[in-house]
C-alpha positions in Angstrom: 24.7 7.9 2.3 22.4 6.8 4.0 22.7 6.2 7.7 21.7 2.6 8.7 18.8 3.0 10.0 18.8 0.5 13.5 20.6 -2.5 14.0 18.2 -5.7 14.3 19.4 -8.5 16.5 16.6 -11.0 16.5 15.5 -13.4 13.7 11.6 -12.3 15.1 11.9 -8.8 14.4 9.1 -7.7 12.4 11.0 -6.3 9.8 13.2 -9.7 9.4 10.0 -11.6 9.4 8.1 -9.6 6.4 11.4 -9.9 4.5 11.6 -13.6 5.1 8.1 -14.0 4.1 8.9 -12.9 0.8 10.4 -16.9 -0.1 6.7 -17.2 -0.7 5.3 -16.6 -4.0 1.9 -15.7 -3.3 3.7 -13.1 -0.5 5.8 -11.6 -3.7 2.9 -11.2 -6.1 1.0 -9.7 -3.2 3.4 -6.9 -2.0 4.9 -6.9 -5.6 8.4 -7.2 -3.9 10.9 -9.8 -3.9 13.9 -10.7 -2.3 17.7 -10.8 -3.7 20.1 -12.7 -1.9 24.0 -12.1 -2.9 26.6 -9.5 -4.3 26.4 -10.0 -7.9 22.3 -10.4 -8.1 22.3 -7.1 -6.3 24.7 -5.3 -8.2 22.6 -6.6 -11.3 19.5 -5.4 -10.1 21.4 -1.9 -9.3 22.7 -1.9 -12.8 19.4 -2.8 -14.3 18.0 0.6 -12.2 15.4 -1.9 -10.1 13.9 -0.3 -7.4 15.5 -1.3 -4.3 12.9 -0.9 -1.4 15.9 -1.9 1.5 18.7 -3.9 2.2 19.7 -6.0 5.4 23.6 -6.3 6.0 25.5 -8.0 8.2 28.9 -6.2 8.2 30.9 -9.1 9.3 30.0 -11.2 6.6 30.7 -8.9 4.0 34.2 -10.3 2.9 34.6 -10.6 -0.7 35.3 -7.2 -2.8 32.1 -8.0 -4.6 30.2 -7.8 -1.3 31.8 -4.9 -0.3 31.3 -3.2 -4.0 27.8 -3.5 -4.2 27.0 -2.7 -0.5 29.2 0.6 -1.6 26.8 0.9 -4.3 23.5 0.7 -2.0 25.2 3.2 0.2 25.6 5.6 -3.0 22.2 5.3 -4.2 20.6 6.0 -1.1 19.0 2.7 -0.4 17.8 2.3 3.3 19.8 -0.1 5.0 19.3 -2.3 8.2 22.5 -3.7 9.9 21.1 -7.4 11.6 23.4 -9.8 13.5 24.8 -12.9 11.8 21.5 -14.8 13.7 19.0 -12.3 12.3 20.6 -12.4 8.8 20.7 -16.5 8.6 16.4 -16.0 8.7 17.2 -13.9 5.2 20.0 -15.6 3.4 19.6 -18.3 0.8 21.5 -21.4 2.1 25.2 -21.4 3.2 26.7 -19.0 0.9 25.7 -16.0 2.8 27.6 -12.8 1.3 26.2 -10.6 3.9 23.4 -8.4 1.7 19.9 -9.4 1.0 18.0 -6.6 -0.4 14.1 -6.4 -1.1 13.7 -5.4 -4.9 10.1 -4.1 -6.6 9.5 -6.6 -9.1 8.8 -5.1 -12.0 6.0 -4.9 -14.2 6.1 -7.1 -17.2 3.3 -6.2 -18.8 3.2 -5.5 -22.9 
């Protein structure tokens, strides 16, 4: 089980900013990474064997059983986890449905 690497409090932290830039298609294509928001979606990525680069977690927002299960799966698989404040996490989350977990996932090669 990995330890939380560090606690990120500022939305202007370079790691938060780099992850937020993945909302831009050009950035996703350039880095071959995408941002996945939500417990169900993260669990689907894990079940599919998608390589997860790291996860950003805001523990106070991890309330649902699904979110706790996703976080447990991330920890079990050794995914590096960065704890954030709610302010920093708001820069990463999509809309108002924040479940407290966002993952950076490698885009699979879909070439035949």
